[in-house]
N, C-alpha and C positions, 0 to 999 in steps of 0.2 A: 500544353493544351490551351487553345484559344478561348477567351472568355465567352465567345459566342458559339462555341462548339458544344453540342448537347452531350450531357453525361449519360453514358449507357452502362448500366450496372449489372454485375453478376454477383449474387449474394450466396454465401456459404453459411448455411444454418438458418432455420426458421423456428427457433424456440422463442422464449420470452423476448429476447432482444431482437432477433431477426424479424419476428412478426411486428414488433413495435416500430422498427425501421421502415418496414413496408407500409405500415399505417401512416406514419408521419410524412413519408414521401408523397403519399396520396393526398395529403392535406397541405402540401407546399408546392403548388404547381409553378410558382414563380422560379423555382430552382431549375426547372426544365431538365429533370433527371428521370430517366425511366428504368425500370427493372426489366431486363431482358430474360434472365433465367435465374432460378434459385436451385442450388444443389443441396439435397438432403439425403439422409440415410434411408428412411422408410418412405418409399415412394407411394405406398398404398394408403398412407394415413390421410384422413380428410383434414383439410386446412382452409383457413379463411382467405383464400386467394384462388384465382383460376387454375384449374388442374394443369393446363398446358404450360404454365410457368415452371413447373418442377421437373427435375431430373435427378438421378442418383449417379450420374457420370460427371466427375469433376472436369474432365477434358473438354466437355461440351462448352463450359464457361471459359476455361483457361486458353483454349485454342480459337475462340470466336474472335475474329478481327474487329467486329463491331463493338465488342465490350471493351471499354477503355478504363473501367474502374472495377476492381474486385473488392467487395466488402466481406470481410472474414469474421465470423462470430460463432465459432465452434469451441467445444470444450477440450478436444484432443490436441495437446500442444505439438506433438510430433506431426500429426496430419496438418495442423495449421501452418507449421513452418514449410512443409512441402508445397502447400497451396500458395502461400505468400511468396516464397522464393521463385516458384515457377511463374507466377503472375508477373513479378518484376522482371525476370529474365525475358518474358514475352512482351515487355514494354508497357505493361499496365500499371496504373497507379493503384495503391492499396490502402484501404482503411481497415484497421483491425481493432478488436476488443479483447484479444487474447494475452492477458498479462503474463501468464506463465511462459508462453512461447517467446514473448519479447524479452523477458528477464533471462531466459536461457540462451538467446541467440542474438542479442543486440549488436555486438561487433559485426557479425555476418550480415545482419540486416542493414547496417549503415553502409557497408561496402556494396551491397546489392542496390541500394538507393543511389549511391554515387556512380557506380559503373553503368547502370542502366538509365541514368538521368530521369528517374521517376520519383514520385512522392510516396512516402510511407508515413501515414498519420495514425495516431492511436490514442486520442484524448479519452475515449470511452474505456480504455483499459485501466484507468487509474481511479478517478473519483466520480465516475458517471457524469452527473450533470454539472460538476464543478470544472471550469476551464483552467485547471491549474497548470497543465503543461504549456499551453499557449502563453499564459502569463509569465511563466518562468523563462520561456524562450524570448519573448518580446519586451515585456515590461522590466524584467530584471536581467537584461542581457549585458550585464557589467559585473565588475568585481566587488560590488558594494552590498551583496547579500550576506547578512550576518547569520541568520538561522531560519530554518523551516521546521515546523512542529505540527504534526497532523494526526488526525484519526482517519484512517483510510480503509477500514473494514467495517461495513455496516452490520454484519452478523455478530461479531464480538461486541460491538457497541450496543446492539439491542440486548444481548444477554446481560452485560454489565448494568445497563439501565434498569432492567427488571430486578436484578439482584439488589440494587440500591433502593429503587422506588417501591417495589412490591415485597421486598425482603425474601425473595425466592431463593432456595438453594440452587447451586449452579446447574445441577441436572434438570431441575424443573424449568429453569430459564432457557436452557438449551432446547428442551422438548417443545416449549412454547414457540421458540424461534423457528424450529423445524415445521411446526404445525401451520405457522403463518407464512411460510415460504421464505424466511430470511436466512435460513441455514439449510444446508444440504442434508440428506439422509446420512451421508458420511461427512461429518463436519470437520474432519481433521485439518484440511487446508486452511480453513478460517480460524478455528479455535486454537490451533497450535502455532499460528502466526505466519504460516507459509504464504498466504495470500498477501498479507501486508508486506512481507519481505520482498516478494516479487515486484510489487508496485514501487517500493522504496528503492530497489536496485536501479530502476531506470529513471525515477524522479531525481536521484542524485546526479545522473548524467545531465539532466536539464538544469538543475540548480547549481552544480559546481563543476561540471565537466568530468565527473568521475565515472569510470567504467569499472565498478568494483568486482562484478561477479558476485553472485549471492553467497558463495562460500566464505567471503571475507567479512560479511556482516554478522554481528552478534544479534541474536533475536530469540524470542520465545513468544508464546501466546498467553491465553488466559486459562489454560487447561487446569492449572493448579490454584487459581484464585478462588477463595471460598468466602462464605458469609462472615467468618471471623475476621478475615482481612478487611472486608467491607466495614465491619464494626470499628476496627482500628482507624480506617480512613475517615469515617464519620466523626470520630472523636478529634481528629486532627483538622476538621472542617474541610475535608477533601472528598472527592469521588475518585474512582479508579477508571482509567481509560487505557486501552492498548494504543500506545502512541509510537509513531515513527518520528525520529528526532535527528536533526543534523545541525551542526553549528561550526562556524569557522573560528578556530582557536587563534590566540595571539601570535603563534608561530606560523600562521598561514595555512596549516593543515586543517582537516575537517574531522570532527568527532561525529560518528553516526551509529545508530542502533535502532532496533524495534523491540520495545519492552513495555510491560505494564507500568503505569506511572500514577502516583498520587497527583491529582489535579485540584488545586484550590478552587473553592466554590465560586470565586470571582474571576477565575481564569476563563478566557474565551472558549477553550475546549470543554469546559464543564457544561456549557450550554448545548453541546453536540450530543444529542440523545437518540436512542432507538436506532433506526437504520440509517441515520444521517451521517455524513462525513463532514469534516471541517479541517481547514488548513490555515495556520497562522504563519505569515511570512514577515520577517523583520529585516529591514535594510538600514543603511546609514542615514538616509535623509527622510524616507517615507515613514519611519518608525514601524509600527505593527499594522499589518493589513490582514483581514479575516475573510476567508472564502468558506461559504457554508451551503450545503445542499444535499439532496438525496444521493446516496452512494450506490444505490442499486434500484432495480425495477425496470420495467419495459420502457416507458416513455422517458424517464430521466436518462437512461443509458442511450436510448435512441436519439435523444437531443444532441448528445456529444457526437455520435456517428454522423448525424445530419450536418452538424457544424463543420466536421472534417470534409464531408462530401462537398459542401458549399465552398470551402476554401480552395478546393482543387480547381475551381473555375478561374482562380486568380493565381495559378501557378504556385500556390503556397506549398512549402515544405519546411520541415524542421531543419534549421541551419546548425544546431549544436554549437552555438557561438563560443560557449565556455570551454568546449572540448577542442575546437579547431582554431579559434581566433584569440583566445586568452591562454594563459598557462593553466593546464588542467589541474583540478584539485587533487589532493592526495589524502587518503584516509590515515588517521592517526590512532594508535592504540595507547598513546602515552598521556593518559589523564586519569582522573579518579571520579568515582561515582558515589554519591550518598544513597544507600539502599536500605529498604526494609526487607527483612527475610522472616517469613513465617515458617515454622517447622514443627514436626511431631516430636523429634528427639534431638537433644543437643549434638549427638554424634554425627548428625547429618550435615552439620555446618563446620567447615574447617576454620577454626578460630584464627590460625596463623595467617590466613589469607587477608585478614582485615588490618588496615593501618590503625584503626581505632574503633571502639565500640562506644557509641554515644548514648544508647538506650537499650534496655533489655527487660523482658517480662517473661516469667515462667511460673505457671501454676497449672492446676488441673484442667483449666478451660482453654488457655491460650499460651503459646510459646512464640515469641518473636524478638528480634533485635533490630536496631538501627545502627548502621556503621558505615565507615568509609573504606572502599576497596578499590584497588587499582584495576582499571578496565581490562588490562591484559590478563589478570587473574581470572576474570570471567571468560575471556575469549579462549583461554587454554583449559577450561574445566567444564564439567557438565553437572556437578553436584546440585547446582541451583535450578536444574531442569527436572530433577528426579521427583517421583511421586512423594507427596507429603511436604514438599518444599515450594514456597511461593516467594519469588523475588520481584519486588516492585520498587522502581526508582523513586526518589524523593521528588517533591514538587519543584525544587530547584536543585537538580541532581549533579550538575557537572562542576567539577573542581579541577582547574588546570594544573595547579601545583600545590604542594603541602610544605609548610614549615614544620618539620617533624619535631623540632625542639619545643614547639608551642602546643603540639597536640596533647590533649588530655588522654593519656594512655590508660585505658580501662581494659581489663582482661575478662574473659568469659568466666574465669574462676571466681571473680568477684560477683558474677551473676548467679553463682551457685553451681557452676560447671565442675564436675568432679571426674571427668573422663580422662 
């Protein structure tokens, strides 16, 4: 695409994000991008744009030779993939905000981009207003990235903020998030960690060249975190955040997961509250860098879409340098985590899975332990996701190796376990 060639856009979706994109395009005439058609489901619904812009026929956009960019912003991952793949096969560049679709189909999308010599950009699919993908691609396009640690879901972050700051029970905090539009009426994707998992699966590709597939990542959400856990966190001078974590180990492999975490009050991610997202990147020479911004909303998300559209004027595409030009990263399951486990009954926790138990409390009000467990034990089990069990990783959770002869071996029997 020549830099002086006008961008002619076909939009799929005109909800919160789609309408925001249409609005910001109208306020940035210097971009010289025009919306030719918008495809929507309900053609009869009144919208804040000229009626003649809209159609409910996808092929009108996909087969229009004048449209050279498809902007896809719909919720249906299967339909989104059909739209995006058809568009690229038709020689059109694509900007997408569909994280589930990207997480499910990234290898196929990479091949479509390569074989059709088009660009496929999706900054808005991750942290809305935060340009984390572009920075991982360009600024950290080397092997010196140590770790990346992030809050990537605004809904869960809003709920946790309200639990800590307003002392709300989980259900009340969730209801408030729904009333304010930060959580869906069916909040499963956010609350149980699926949304964060989807985002993390392709961020790992940009950070370390890993194409993991979501099934290889250990994850959970905040569905079992309660006010008792929040009380324990406060006593430890921490807050709880649902965090996505990746770190390069000494053996060159990468530890990665999406789990609730105790975050120290002076940690950068402790300042990420409500619907905001935050990303902390640590590299060999730049030390820590912190990216912060709104992770949802009409204009914040539209700003990322606009940035991708603008980049198309300069032939920009993700090069996936760490996947194609370096030795791709490899996930490891061979490390240990220090974890907090809250529970209702001792029998819910398999004591033999732990290398050591460092702390335990059991009374009429609260039951929890703090111990060290091999990551593979979590990967191969589901007890820590069951109702009545809340697993939260420690503020400094990752342990690469253990000297078992120096571990203080404490048993659950010493904590009063009689099962």
